[in-house]
Backbone and ligand atoms as CSV (ligand in chain L), in Angstrom:
chain,resi,resn,atom,element,x,y,z
A,1,MET,N,N,-16.389,-44.072,31.206
A,1,MET,CA,C,-16.073,-43.082,29.858
A,1,MET,C,C,-14.528,-42.815,29.537
A,2,LYS,N,N,-14.293,-43.064,28.236
A,2,LYS,CA,C,-12.894,-42.842,28.005
A,2,LYS,C,C,-12.696,-41.421,27.497
A,3,ILE,N,N,-11.869,-40.786,28.153
A,3,ILE,CA,C,-11.750,-39.202,27.847
A,3,ILE,C,C,-10.675,-39.168,26.715
A,4,ALA,N,N,-10.916,-38.813,25.472
A,4,ALA,CA,C,-9.877,-38.453,24.482
A,4,ALA,C,C,-9.113,-37.404,24.793
A,5,SER,N,N,-7.706,-37.603,24.582
A,5,SER,CA,C,-6.827,-36.353,24.854
A,5,SER,C,C,-6.913,-35.423,23.663
A,6,ASN,N,N,-6.539,-34.250,23.950
A,6,ASN,CA,C,-6.355,-33.221,22.860
A,6,ASN,C,C,-5.718,-33.676,21.554
A,7,LYS,N,N,-4.635,-34.176,21.998
A,7,LYS,CA,C,-3.648,-34.872,20.868
A,7,LYS,C,C,-4.509,-35.849,20.097
A,8,GLU,N,N,-5.312,-36.705,20.614
A,8,GLU,CA,C,-6.053,-37.804,19.644
A,8,GLU,C,C,-7.147,-37.058,19.122
A,9,ILE,N,N,-7.793,-36.044,19.485
A,9,ILE,CA,C,-8.885,-35.252,19.058
A,9,ILE,C,C,-8.330,-34.743,17.751
A,10,LEU,N,N,-7.019,-33.705,18.035
A,10,LEU,CA,C,-6.702,-32.674,17.017
A,10,LEU,C,C,-6.162,-33.733,15.801
A,11,ARG,N,N,-5.499,-34.545,16.235
A,11,ARG,CA,C,-4.816,-35.589,15.186
A,11,ARG,C,C,-5.900,-36.251,14.122
A,12,SER,N,N,-6.998,-36.379,14.702
A,12,SER,CA,C,-7.891,-37.163,13.786
A,12,SER,C,C,-8.550,-35.960,12.821
A,13,GLU,N,N,-8.529,-34.664,13.335
A,13,GLU,CA,C,-8.932,-33.635,12.422
A,13,GLU,C,C,-8.011,-33.005,11.557
A,14,LYS,N,N,-6.866,-33.290,11.712
A,14,LYS,CA,C,-5.682,-32.795,10.875
A,14,LYS,C,C,-5.714,-33.011,9.286
A,15,SER,N,N,-5.695,-31.928,8.687
A,15,SER,CA,C,-5.826,-32.136,7.231
A,15,SER,C,C,-4.450,-32.822,6.555
A,16,ASP,N,N,-4.601,-33.164,5.218
A,16,ASP,CA,C,-3.175,-33.572,4.855
A,16,ASP,C,C,-2.468,-32.490,4.303
A,17,ARG,N,N,-1.162,-32.659,3.931
A,17,ARG,CA,C,-0.164,-31.460,3.762
A,17,ARG,C,C,-0.791,-30.413,2.682
A,18,ARG,N,N,-1.308,-31.127,1.616
A,18,ARG,CA,C,-1.771,-30.379,0.490
A,18,ARG,C,C,-2.893,-29.564,0.751
A,19,THR,N,N,-3.881,-30.290,1.460
A,19,THR,CA,C,-5.121,-29.333,2.119
A,19,THR,C,C,-4.567,-28.288,2.875
A,20,PHE,N,N,-3.712,-28.556,3.622
A,20,PHE,CA,C,-3.364,-27.484,4.806
A,20,PHE,C,C,-2.608,-26.453,4.036
A,21,MET,N,N,-1.704,-26.551,2.963
A,21,MET,CA,C,-1.169,-25.418,2.224
A,21,MET,C,C,-2.119,-24.720,1.436
A,22,GLN,N,N,-3.336,-25.044,1.381
A,22,GLN,CA,C,-4.324,-24.382,0.504
A,22,GLN,C,C,-5.258,-23.608,1.364
A,23,MET,N,N,-5.200,-23.873,2.795
A,23,MET,CA,C,-6.163,-23.184,3.873
A,23,MET,C,C,-6.090,-21.735,3.659
A,24,ASN,N,N,-7.236,-21.219,4.137
A,24,ASN,CA,C,-7.090,-19.633,4.143
A,24,ASN,C,C,-6.022,-19.235,5.409
A,25,ARG,N,N,-5.458,-18.309,5.021
A,25,ARG,CA,C,-4.483,-17.872,6.312
A,25,ARG,C,C,-5.076,-16.383,6.702
A,26,ALA,N,N,-4.968,-16.022,8.087
A,26,ALA,CA,C,-5.358,-14.876,8.706
A,26,ALA,C,C,-4.614,-13.791,8.181
A,27,PRO,N,N,-5.289,-12.668,7.745
A,27,PRO,CA,C,-4.610,-11.533,7.121
A,27,PRO,C,C,-3.796,-10.525,8.113
A,28,ILE,N,N,-2.859,-11.396,8.535
A,28,ILE,CA,C,-1.954,-10.844,9.686
A,28,ILE,C,C,-0.441,-11.252,9.346
A,29,PHE,N,N,0.413,-10.197,9.337
A,29,PHE,CA,C,1.805,-10.322,8.974
A,29,PHE,C,C,2.472,-10.019,10.508
A,30,VAL,N,N,3.405,-10.531,10.748
A,30,VAL,CA,C,4.155,-10.468,11.983
A,30,VAL,C,C,5.722,-10.095,11.492
A,31,VAL,N,N,6.148,-8.858,11.905
A,31,VAL,CA,C,7.580,-8.468,11.689
A,31,VAL,C,C,8.327,-8.461,12.925
A,32,LEU,N,N,9.495,-9.058,12.930
A,32,LEU,CA,C,10.295,-9.221,14.399
A,32,LEU,C,C,11.504,-8.181,13.874
A,33,ASP,N,N,11.617,-7.235,14.752
A,33,ASP,CA,C,12.761,-6.513,14.443
A,33,ASP,C,C,13.826,-6.520,15.396
A,34,ASN,N,N,14.836,-7.064,14.774
A,34,ASN,CA,C,15.951,-7.462,15.437
A,34,ASN,C,C,16.033,-8.259,16.775
A,35,LEU,N,N,15.245,-9.179,16.712
A,35,LEU,CA,C,15.152,-10.085,17.970
A,35,LEU,C,C,16.244,-10.825,18.131
A,36,LYS,N,N,16.991,-10.874,19.624
A,36,LYS,CA,C,18.118,-11.515,19.682
A,36,LYS,C,C,17.832,-13.031,20.047
A,37,ALA,N,N,16.888,-13.465,20.745
A,37,ALA,CA,C,16.769,-14.809,21.361
A,37,ALA,C,C,15.969,-15.715,20.428
A,38,ALA,N,N,16.804,-16.727,20.085
A,38,ALA,CA,C,16.010,-17.806,19.176
A,38,ALA,C,C,14.891,-18.396,19.733
A,39,PHE,N,N,14.867,-18.779,21.188
A,39,PHE,CA,C,13.825,-19.239,21.927
A,39,PHE,C,C,12.629,-18.442,21.589
A,40,ASN,N,N,12.811,-17.121,21.495
A,40,ASN,CA,C,11.520,-16.217,21.370
A,40,ASN,C,C,11.048,-16.194,19.673
A,41,VAL,N,N,11.999,-16.362,18.807
A,41,VAL,CA,C,11.703,-16.610,17.386
A,41,VAL,C,C,10.679,-17.776,17.137
A,42,GLY,N,N,11.201,-18.932,17.860
A,42,GLY,CA,C,10.654,-20.088,17.727
A,42,GLY,C,C,9.278,-19.999,18.654
A,43,SER,N,N,9.193,-19.712,19.673
A,43,SER,CA,C,7.740,-19.235,20.203
A,43,SER,C,C,6.890,-18.614,19.255
A,44,ILE,N,N,7.320,-17.773,18.602
A,44,ILE,CA,C,6.460,-16.801,17.584
A,44,ILE,C,C,5.935,-17.578,16.390
A,45,PHE,N,N,6.936,-18.556,15.998
A,45,PHE,CA,C,6.763,-19.253,14.969
A,45,PHE,C,C,5.436,-20.295,15.526
A,46,ARG,N,N,5.534,-20.814,16.635
A,46,ARG,CA,C,4.531,-21.553,17.185
A,46,ARG,C,C,3.095,-21.055,16.994
A,47,VAL,N,N,3.065,-19.858,17.632
A,47,VAL,CA,C,1.729,-19.321,17.626
A,47,VAL,C,C,1.030,-18.952,16.215
A,48,ALA,N,N,2.339,-18.603,15.501
A,48,ALA,CA,C,2.096,-17.881,14.095
A,48,ALA,C,C,1.241,-19.166,13.310
A,49,ASP,N,N,1.691,-20.494,13.640
A,49,ASP,CA,C,1.254,-21.764,13.105
A,49,ASP,C,C,-0.064,-22.030,13.612
A,50,ALA,N,N,-0.305,-21.866,14.995
A,50,ALA,CA,C,-1.629,-22.184,15.662
A,50,ALA,C,C,-2.714,-21.216,14.786
A,51,LEU,N,N,-2.372,-20.095,14.625
A,51,LEU,CA,C,-3.536,-19.136,14.264
A,51,LEU,C,C,-3.463,-19.027,12.773
A,52,LEU,N,N,-2.699,-19.644,12.004
A,52,LEU,CA,C,-2.569,-19.624,10.464
A,52,LEU,C,C,-2.235,-18.229,9.975
A,53,ILE,N,N,-1.117,-17.528,10.699
A,53,ILE,CA,C,-0.717,-16.302,10.290
A,53,ILE,C,C,-0.236,-16.496,9.008
A,54,GLN,N,N,-0.373,-15.185,8.144
A,54,GLN,CA,C,-0.086,-14.915,6.653
A,54,GLN,C,C,1.411,-15.229,6.593
A,55,LYS,N,N,2.160,-14.289,7.421
A,55,LYS,CA,C,3.691,-14.538,7.084
A,55,LYS,C,C,4.431,-13.807,8.048
A,56,VAL,N,N,5.727,-14.428,8.366
A,56,VAL,CA,C,6.463,-13.828,9.467
A,56,VAL,C,C,7.720,-13.251,8.715
A,57,TYR,N,N,7.700,-12.146,9.043
A,57,TYR,CA,C,9.213,-11.414,8.360
A,57,TYR,C,C,10.436,-11.535,9.776
A,58,LEU,N,N,11.426,-11.866,9.434
A,58,LEU,CA,C,12.654,-11.953,10.244
A,58,LEU,C,C,13.500,-10.865,9.980
A,59,CYS,N,N,13.812,-9.927,10.808
A,59,CYS,CA,C,14.401,-8.562,9.957
A,59,CYS,C,C,15.607,-8.387,10.813
A,60,GLY,N,N,16.652,-7.872,10.081
A,60,GLY,CA,C,17.889,-7.215,10.677
A,60,GLY,C,C,18.458,-8.451,11.397
A,61,THR,N,N,18.922,-8.424,12.571
A,61,THR,CA,C,19.874,-9.280,13.079
A,61,THR,C,C,18.856,-10.573,13.855
A,62,THR,N,N,17.644,-10.652,13.565
A,62,THR,CA,C,16.754,-11.678,14.066
A,62,THR,C,C,17.282,-13.054,13.549
A,63,ILE,N,N,17.530,-13.982,14.410
A,63,ILE,CA,C,17.801,-15.308,14.012
A,63,ILE,C,C,17.037,-15.829,13.399
A,64,ALA,N,N,17.443,-16.562,12.018
A,64,ALA,CA,C,16.534,-17.398,11.223
A,64,ALA,C,C,16.804,-18.662,11.046
A,65,PRO,N,N,15.688,-19.549,10.857
A,65,PRO,CA,C,15.787,-21.036,10.731
A,65,PRO,C,C,16.738,-21.295,9.549
A,66,PRO,N,N,17.640,-22.492,9.615
A,66,PRO,CA,C,17.469,-23.423,10.741
A,66,PRO,C,C,18.353,-23.079,11.712
A,67,HIS,N,N,17.873,-23.368,12.819
A,67,HIS,CA,C,18.732,-23.074,14.061
A,67,HIS,C,C,18.092,-23.997,15.144
A,68,TYR,N,N,19.105,-24.624,15.993
A,68,TYR,CA,C,18.429,-25.539,17.037
A,68,TYR,C,C,17.803,-25.028,18.114
A,69,LYS,N,N,18.248,-23.836,18.541
A,69,LYS,CA,C,17.414,-23.233,19.516
A,69,LYS,C,C,15.831,-22.819,19.064
A,70,ILE,N,N,15.756,-22.347,17.799
A,70,ILE,CA,C,14.420,-21.918,17.201
A,70,ILE,C,C,13.687,-23.364,17.334
A,71,LYS,N,N,14.127,-24.422,16.959
A,71,LYS,CA,C,13.543,-25.478,17.017
A,71,LYS,C,C,13.050,-26.177,18.426
A,72,THR,N,N,13.731,-25.718,19.201
A,72,THR,CA,C,13.128,-26.125,20.682
A,72,THR,C,C,11.874,-25.596,21.176
A,73,THR,N,N,11.542,-24.419,20.672
A,73,THR,CA,C,10.347,-23.839,20.984
A,73,THR,C,C,9.306,-24.054,19.827
A,74,SER,N,N,9.860,-23.835,18.772
A,74,SER,CA,C,8.860,-23.883,17.491
A,74,SER,C,C,8.460,-25.327,17.163
A,75,ARG,N,N,8.793,-26.425,17.725
A,75,ARG,CA,C,8.397,-27.715,17.312
A,75,ARG,C,C,8.310,-27.843,15.993
A,76,GLY,N,N,9.153,-27.201,15.185
A,76,GLY,CA,C,9.050,-27.429,13.657
A,76,GLY,C,C,8.335,-26.648,13.020
A,77,THR,N,N,7.655,-25.845,13.741
A,77,THR,CA,C,6.463,-24.994,13.004
A,77,THR,C,C,6.820,-24.151,11.812
A,78,GLU,N,N,8.258,-23.953,11.734
A,78,GLU,CA,C,8.769,-22.956,10.798
A,78,GLU,C,C,8.725,-23.627,9.377
A,79,ARG,N,N,8.420,-24.949,9.380
A,79,ARG,CA,C,8.114,-25.738,8.281
A,79,ARG,C,C,6.667,-25.139,7.567
A,80,TRP,N,N,5.858,-24.800,8.418
A,80,TRP,CA,C,4.336,-24.684,7.884
A,80,TRP,C,C,4.295,-23.235,7.914
A,81,VAL,N,N,4.849,-22.185,8.512
A,81,VAL,CA,C,4.435,-20.767,8.494
A,81,VAL,C,C,5.286,-20.235,7.185
A,82,PRO,N,N,4.679,-19.417,6.296
A,82,PRO,CA,C,5.458,-18.874,5.455
A,82,PRO,C,C,6.201,-17.784,6.174
A,83,TRP,N,N,7.515,-17.558,5.809
A,83,TRP,CA,C,8.399,-16.591,6.425
A,83,TRP,C,C,9.476,-16.241,5.274
A,84,GLU,N,N,10.144,-15.252,5.818
A,84,GLU,CA,C,11.143,-14.522,4.990
A,84,GLU,C,C,12.061,-13.721,5.814
A,85,TYR,N,N,13.471,-13.974,5.469
A,85,TYR,CA,C,14.400,-12.954,6.023
A,85,TYR,C,C,14.496,-11.596,5.380
A,86,ARG,N,N,14.587,-10.470,5.857
A,86,ARG,CA,C,14.723,-9.233,5.179
A,86,ARG,C,C,15.862,-8.524,6.162
A,87,LYS,N,N,16.777,-7.724,5.497
A,87,LYS,CA,C,17.632,-6.954,6.075
A,87,LYS,C,C,17.147,-5.641,6.797
A,88,SER,N,N,16.325,-5.014,6.373
A,88,SER,CA,C,15.871,-3.821,6.815
A,88,SER,C,C,14.370,-3.868,7.309
A,89,THR,N,N,14.140,-3.627,8.629
A,89,THR,CA,C,12.866,-3.692,9.126
A,89,THR,C,C,12.001,-2.568,8.699
A,90,ARG,N,N,12.724,-1.528,8.601
A,90,ARG,CA,C,11.817,-0.126,8.105
A,90,ARG,C,C,11.251,-0.472,6.781
A,91,LYS,N,N,12.251,-0.981,5.822
A,91,LYS,CA,C,11.702,-1.135,4.342
A,91,LYS,C,C,10.637,-2.033,4.419
A,92,THR,N,N,10.768,-3.231,5.251
A,92,THR,CA,C,9.810,-4.264,5.207
A,92,THR,C,C,8.399,-3.601,5.610
A,93,VAL,N,N,8.506,-2.802,6.684
A,93,VAL,CA,C,7.117,-2.239,7.242
A,93,VAL,C,C,6.506,-1.196,6.163
A,94,GLN,N,N,7.410,-0.453,5.584
A,94,GLN,CA,C,6.935,0.723,4.696
A,94,GLN,C,C,6.442,-0.137,3.447
A,95,GLU,N,N,7.040,-1.128,3.180
A,95,GLU,CA,C,6.495,-2.128,1.912
A,95,GLU,C,C,5.021,-2.273,2.381
A,96,LEU,N,N,4.919,-3.175,3.581
A,96,LEU,CA,C,3.613,-3.430,3.721
A,96,LEU,C,C,2.563,-2.402,4.105
A,97,LYS,N,N,2.895,-1.429,4.659
A,97,LYS,CA,C,2.135,-0.199,4.822
A,97,LYS,C,C,1.691,0.315,3.278
A,98,ASP,N,N,2.515,0.341,2.522
A,98,ASP,CA,C,2.324,1.026,0.934
A,98,ASP,C,C,1.338,-0.044,0.308
A,99,GLY,N,N,1.508,-1.381,0.793
A,99,GLY,CA,C,0.586,-2.466,0.075
A,99,GLY,C,C,-0.921,-2.347,1.058
A,100,GLY,N,N,-1.139,-1.577,1.847
A,100,GLY,CA,C,-2.530,-1.419,2.510
A,100,GLY,C,C,-2.707,-2.025,3.990
A,101,ALA,N,N,-1.298,-2.463,4.409
A,101,ALA,CA,C,-1.680,-2.878,5.746
A,101,ALA,C,C,-1.711,-1.927,6.874
A,102,PHE,N,N,-2.416,-2.209,8.070
A,102,PHE,CA,C,-2.389,-1.473,9.222
A,102,PHE,C,C,-1.063,-1.827,9.987
A,103,ILE,N,N,-0.443,-0.864,10.353
A,103,ILE,CA,C,0.737,-1.051,10.942
A,103,ILE,C,C,0.472,-0.720,12.473
A,104,LEU,N,N,0.590,-2.002,13.390
A,104,LEU,CA,C,0.456,-2.010,14.675
A,104,LEU,C,C,1.702,-2.776,15.342
A,105,CYS,N,N,2.346,-1.442,16.105
A,105,CYS,CA,C,3.533,-1.647,16.736
A,105,CYS,C,C,3.270,-2.001,18.384
A,106,ALA,N,N,3.875,-2.936,18.887
A,106,ALA,CA,C,3.745,-3.418,20.052
A,106,ALA,C,C,4.726,-2.781,21.183
A,107,GLU,N,N,4.441,-1.877,21.760
A,107,GLU,CA,C,5.517,-1.078,22.574
A,107,GLU,C,C,4.596,-0.295,23.769
A,108,LEU,N,N,5.305,-0.379,24.818
A,108,LEU,CA,C,4.698,0.551,26.041
A,108,LEU,C,C,5.425,2.059,25.760
A,109,THR,N,N,4.592,2.923,25.196
A,109,THR,CA,C,5.140,4.480,25.027
A,109,THR,C,C,3.950,5.128,25.710
A,110,SER,N,N,4.222,6.520,25.676
A,110,SER,CA,C,3.161,7.391,26.265
A,110,SER,C,C,1.975,7.529,25.363
A,111,GLU,N,N,2.154,7.108,23.796
A,111,GLU,CA,C,1.037,7.170,22.962
A,111,GLU,C,C,0.453,5.789,23.054
A,112,SER,N,N,0.813,4.882,23.579
A,112,SER,CA,C,0.110,3.453,23.326
A,112,SER,C,C,-1.189,3.254,23.797
A,113,VAL,N,N,-1.929,2.507,22.893
A,113,VAL,CA,C,-3.421,2.267,23.371
A,113,VAL,C,C,-3.497,0.971,23.914
A,114,ASP,N,N,-4.421,0.788,24.967
A,114,ASP,CA,C,-4.690,-0.713,25.456
A,114,ASP,C,C,-4.903,-1.514,24.620
A,115,TYR,N,N,-4.557,-2.808,24.574
A,115,TYR,CA,C,-4.702,-3.765,23.540
A,115,TYR,C,C,-6.208,-4.186,23.341
A,116,THR,N,N,-7.172,-4.034,24.469
A,116,THR,CA,C,-8.450,-4.415,24.340
A,116,THR,C,C,-9.185,-3.284,23.696
A,117,LYS,N,N,-8.598,-2.173,23.291
A,117,LYS,CA,C,-9.173,-0.978,22.883
A,117,LYS,C,C,-9.020,-0.641,21.282
A,118,ILE,N,N,-7.972,-1.540,20.757
A,118,ILE,CA,C,-7.558,-1.261,19.517
A,118,ILE,C,C,-8.688,-1.564,18.350
A,119,ASN,N,N,-8.720,-0.848,17.148
A,119,ASN,CA,C,-9.781,-1.077,16.133
A,119,ASN,C,C,-9.040,-1.138,14.895
A,120,PRO,N,N,-8.202,-2.096,14.386
A,120,PRO,CA,C,-7.270,-1.884,13.205
A,120,PRO,C,C,-8.229,-2.527,12.154
A,121,PHE,N,N,-7.992,-2.044,11.106
A,121,PHE,CA,C,-8.418,-2.790,9.730
A,121,PHE,C,C,-7.401,-3.834,9.406
A,122,PHE,N,N,-7.771,-4.647,8.567
A,122,PHE,CA,C,-6.908,-5.695,7.945
A,122,PHE,C,C,-6.698,-5.654,6.489
A,123,PRO,N,N,-5.413,-5.953,6.055
A,123,PRO,CA,C,-4.437,-6.871,7.007
A,123,PRO,C,C,-3.919,-5.868,7.880
A,124,VAL,N,N,-3.207,-6.506,9.186
A,124,VAL,CA,C,-2.595,-5.934,10.138
A,124,VAL,C,C,-1.061,-6.404,10.042
A,125,CYS,N,N,-0.191,-5.496,10.238
A,125,CYS,CA,C,1.107,-5.896,10.264
A,125,CYS,C,C,1.531,-5.659,11.768
A,126,LEU,N,N,1.841,-6.822,12.383
A,126,LEU,CA,C,2.053,-6.621,13.926
A,126,LEU,C,C,3.689,-6.508,14.065
A,127,VAL,N,N,4.241,-5.382,14.626
A,127,VAL,CA,C,5.674,-5.393,14.824
A,127,VAL,C,C,5.877,-5.585,16.161
A,128,LEU,N,N,7.084,-6.512,16.595
A,128,LEU,CA,C,7.365,-6.727,17.715
A,128,LEU,C,C,8.899,-6.431,17.796
A,129,GLY,N,N,9.284,-5.809,19.126
A,129,GLY,CA,C,10.742,-5.312,19.237
A,129,GLY,C,C,11.648,-6.193,19.899
A,130,ARG,N,N,13.050,-5.891,19.888
A,130,ARG,CA,C,13.991,-6.468,20.524
A,130,ARG,C,C,14.053,-6.501,21.806
A,131,GLU,N,N,14.428,-7.645,22.472
A,131,GLU,CA,C,14.249,-7.954,23.861
A,131,GLU,C,C,14.627,-6.871,24.824
A,132,TYR,N,N,15.944,-6.055,24.473
A,132,TYR,CA,C,16.391,-5.107,25.406
A,132,TYR,C,C,15.972,-3.767,25.160
A,133,ASP,N,N,16.186,-3.453,24.130
A,133,ASP,CA,C,15.631,-1.886,23.668
A,133,ASP,C,C,14.291,-1.787,22.784
A,134,GLY,N,N,13.590,-2.750,22.421
A,134,GLY,CA,C,12.323,-2.373,21.739
A,134,GLY,C,C,12.398,-2.019,20.285
A,135,ILE,N,N,11.252,-1.708,19.888
A,135,ILE,CA,C,11.251,-1.326,18.417
A,135,ILE,C,C,12.079,-0.199,18.141
A,136,SER,N,N,12.636,-0.314,16.959
A,136,SER,CA,C,13.683,0.818,16.364
A,136,SER,C,C,12.797,2.043,16.304
A,137,ALA,N,N,13.389,3.267,16.635
A,137,ALA,CA,C,12.645,4.603,16.282
A,137,ALA,C,C,12.075,4.779,15.099
A,138,ASP,N,N,12.820,4.423,14.085
A,138,ASP,CA,C,12.453,4.660,12.704
A,138,ASP,C,C,11.523,3.728,12.123
A,139,VAL,N,N,11.256,2.827,12.825
A,139,VAL,CA,C,9.956,1.578,12.666
A,139,VAL,C,C,8.907,2.338,13.305
A,140,LEU,N,N,9.077,2.599,14.752
A,140,LEU,CA,C,7.989,3.049,15.419
A,140,LEU,C,C,7.172,4.259,14.882
A,141,GLU,N,N,7.887,4.872,13.995
A,141,GLU,CA,C,7.280,6.220,13.364
A,141,GLU,C,C,6.496,5.990,12.276
A,142,LEU,N,N,6.285,4.604,11.843
A,142,LEU,CA,C,5.657,4.283,10.738
A,142,LEU,C,C,4.252,3.765,11.315
A,143,ALA,N,N,4.034,3.515,12.579
A,143,ALA,CA,C,2.907,2.847,13.095
A,143,ALA,C,C,1.507,3.824,13.066
A,144,ASP,N,N,0.521,2.991,12.733
A,144,ASP,CA,C,-0.838,3.683,12.576
A,144,ASP,C,C,-1.438,3.433,14.146
A,145,CYS,N,N,-0.775,2.599,14.955
A,145,CYS,CA,C,-1.279,2.441,16.228
A,145,CYS,C,C,-0.325,1.931,17.072
A,146,ILE,N,N,0.058,2.324,18.321
A,146,ILE,CA,C,1.120,1.636,19.057
A,146,ILE,C,C,0.240,1.055,20.300
A,147,VAL,N,N,0.457,-0.257,20.482
A,147,VAL,CA,C,-0.554,-0.969,21.423
A,147,VAL,C,C,0.386,-1.596,22.527
A,148,SER,N,N,-0.407,-1.541,23.600
A,148,SER,CA,C,0.355,-2.039,24.929
A,148,SER,C,C,-0.614,-3.128,25.503
A,149,LEU,N,N,0.115,-3.921,26.404
A,149,LEU,CA,C,-0.461,-4.818,27.331
A,149,LEU,C,C,-0.165,-4.176,28.762
A,150,PRO,N,N,-1.194,-4.020,29.557
A,150,PRO,CA,C,-0.866,-3.341,30.875
A,150,PRO,C,C,0.024,-3.919,31.783
A,151,ILE,N,N,0.887,-3.352,32.189
A,151,ILE,CA,C,1.761,-3.881,33.450
A,151,ILE,C,C,1.369,-3.371,34.756
A,152,TYR,N,N,0.974,-4.169,35.734
A,152,TYR,CA,C,0.706,-3.782,37.033
A,152,TYR,C,C,1.818,-3.904,38.085
A,153,GLY,N,N,2.646,-4.761,37.760
A,153,GLY,CA,C,3.693,-5.228,38.876
A,153,GLY,C,C,4.771,-4.401,38.720
A,154,MET,N,N,6.113,-4.992,39.035
A,154,MET,CA,C,7.269,-4.355,39.085
A,154,MET,C,C,8.032,-4.179,37.779
A,155,THR,N,N,7.795,-5.248,37.024
A,155,THR,CA,C,8.562,-5.287,35.719
A,155,THR,C,C,8.105,-4.119,34.774
A,156,ASN,N,N,9.122,-3.880,33.904
A,156,ASN,CA,C,8.711,-2.778,32.951
A,156,ASN,C,C,8.162,-3.189,31.614
A,157,SER,N,N,8.532,-4.590,31.249
A,157,SER,CA,C,7.818,-5.239,30.082
A,157,SER,C,C,7.427,-6.655,30.241
A,158,LEU,N,N,6.770,-7.081,29.170
A,158,LEU,CA,C,6.735,-8.495,29.165
A,158,LEU,C,C,7.667,-9.075,28.224
A,159,ASN,N,N,7.953,-10.611,28.239
A,159,ASN,CA,C,8.589,-11.368,27.082
A,159,ASN,C,C,8.014,-11.051,25.851
A,160,VAL,N,N,8.842,-10.614,24.765
A,160,VAL,CA,C,8.143,-10.504,23.438
A,160,VAL,C,C,7.419,-11.599,22.673
A,161,ALA,N,N,7.597,-12.865,23.139
A,161,ALA,CA,C,6.822,-13.994,22.491
A,161,ALA,C,C,5.467,-13.876,23.331
A,162,ILE,N,N,5.488,-13.677,24.674
A,162,ILE,CA,C,4.248,-13.878,25.391
A,162,ILE,C,C,3.201,-12.357,24.780
A,163,THR,N,N,3.877,-11.231,24.601
A,163,THR,CA,C,3.262,-10.236,24.012
A,163,THR,C,C,2.631,-10.619,22.626
A,164,GLY,N,N,3.511,-11.187,21.752
A,164,GLY,CA,C,3.075,-11.497,20.533
A,164,GLY,C,C,1.915,-12.419,20.651
A,165,SER,N,N,1.971,-13.544,21.401
A,165,SER,CA,C,0.996,-14.504,21.704
A,165,SER,C,C,-0.346,-13.807,22.076
A,166,VAL,N,N,-0.606,-12.932,22.859
A,166,VAL,CA,C,-1.632,-12.366,23.480
A,166,VAL,C,C,-2.327,-11.463,22.386
A,167,LEU,N,N,-1.397,-10.662,21.571
A,167,LEU,CA,C,-1.956,-9.969,20.642
A,167,LEU,C,C,-2.303,-10.687,19.328
A,168,LEU,N,N,-1.640,-11.656,19.070
A,168,LEU,CA,C,-2.202,-12.434,18.010
A,168,LEU,C,C,-3.522,-13.166,18.078
A,169,TYR,N,N,-3.619,-13.547,19.392
A,169,TYR,CA,C,-5.022,-14.218,19.786
A,169,TYR,C,C,-6.017,-13.231,19.781
A,170,GLU,N,N,-5.862,-11.770,20.242
A,170,GLU,CA,C,-6.699,-10.881,20.168
A,170,GLU,C,C,-7.076,-10.459,18.742
A,171,LEU,N,N,-5.883,-10.239,17.885
A,171,LEU,CA,C,-6.356,-10.087,16.418
A,171,LEU,C,C,-6.978,-11.158,15.728
A,172,SER,N,N,-6.720,-12.312,16.065
A,172,SER,CA,C,-7.629,-13.449,15.457
A,172,SER,C,C,-8.993,-13.499,15.918
A,173,LYS,N,N,-9.212,-13.143,17.150
A,173,LYS,CA,C,-10.564,-13.141,17.600
A,173,LYS,C,C,-11.381,-12.065,16.835
A,174,LYS,N,N,-10.657,-10.841,16.658
A,174,LYS,CA,C,-11.420,-9.726,15.905
A,174,LYS,C,C,-11.712,-10.271,14.559
A,175,ILE,N,N,-10.979,-11.081,14.062
A,175,ILE,CA,C,-11.269,-11.470,12.510
A,175,ILE,C,C,-12.240,-12.488,12.577
A,176,ARG,N,N,-12.396,-13.481,13.469
A,176,ARG,CA,C,-13.355,-14.374,13.553
A,176,ARG,C,C,-14.660,-13.760,14.003
A,177,THR,N,N,-14.763,-12.821,15.031
A,177,THR,CA,C,-15.903,-12.375,15.388
A,177,THR,C,C,-16.667,-11.509,14.137
A,178,SER,N,N,-15.678,-10.815,13.304
A,178,SER,CA,C,-16.157,-9.785,12.312
A,178,SER,C,C,-16.755,-10.706,11.123
A,179,SER,N,N,-16.203,-11.951,10.844
A,179,SER,CA,C,-16.679,-12.717,9.901
A,179,SER,C,C,-17.727,-13.746,10.110
A,180,SER,N,N,-18.222,-13.702,11.501
A,180,SER,CA,C,-19.164,-14.644,11.720
A,180,SER,C,C,-20.516,-13.996,11.867
L,1,SAM,C1,C,11.253,-7.018,26.531
L,1,SAM,S1,S,10.529,-5.661,25.487
L,1,SAM,C2,C,11.796,-4.436,25.238
L,1,SAM,C3,C,12.114,-3.644,26.448
L,1,SAM,C4,C,11.230,-2.546,26.679
L,1,SAM,N1,N,11.119,-1.521,25.455
L,1,SAM,C5,C,11.978,-1.795,27.959
L,1,SAM,O1,O,12.151,-0.705,27.893
L,1,SAM,O2,O,12.034,-2.516,29.036
L,1,SAM,C6,C,10.629,-6.452,23.837
L,1,SAM,C7,C,9.428,-6.273,23.145
L,1,SAM,O3,O,8.256,-6.927,23.617
L,1,SAM,C8,C,7.213,-6.131,23.194
L,1,SAM,N2,N,6.551,-5.961,24.515
L,1,SAM,C9,C,6.883,-6.312,25.888
L,1,SAM,N3,N,6.016,-5.827,26.946
L,1,SAM,C10,C,5.186,-5.193,26.195
L,1,SAM,C11,C,3.856,-4.434,26.628
L,1,SAM,N4,N,3.638,-4.570,27.977
L,1,SAM,N5,N,3.380,-3.855,25.657
L,1,SAM,C12,C,3.580,-4.105,24.296
L,1,SAM,N6,N,4.493,-4.600,23.911
L,1,SAM,C13,C,5.354,-5.445,24.840
L,1,SAM,C14,C,7.451,-4.942,22.554
L,1,SAM,O4,O,7.442,-5.216,21.124
L,1,SAM,C15,C,8.944,-4.649,22.851
L,1,SAM,O5,O,9.791,-4.245,21.842
């Protein structure tokens, strides 16, 4: 028996460009607050494409495409994911909040809720913070919920793109289970 590779199976199921552009997207916005590393931005684009996320906002000093380092990890998915550069993270998050989005900030704080226990309404705006100092205080105060992934080891935090991936899959699962 010939086992078809993932690539072969998926390629045969891919829709054409026009159908893809019309596909329903998950009601999730991602806001990147001053991310420093282009590799992280690229990885977030890749998972945002995989899960058909609504839109990614690249805010403040976050590096935006085109950038060769973004491409290394995004595999070109920035062409498929709706995205926009915004100068102010706070104004962007406030705008999404005013538009009815649930503001979910990923950060380890004394107020954080374990990611398996969150119960957001949709659309959700997931905010991810800068590699060294996290989400800015003026953005964190807009959160409807601060969510964390547990750390049992010696490190204080996870890589921001890994955090984003886990949380986006978790949110995506909530959407799929509530609509089935
Ligand atoms: C490396 S962390 C920032 C540094 C962190 N605030 C610290 O004090 O070490 C970068 C971003 O990744 C996300 N992050 C990393 N680990 C996380 C965790 N365990 N739970 C929730 N978010 C996390 C947050 O959005 C954070 O702002």
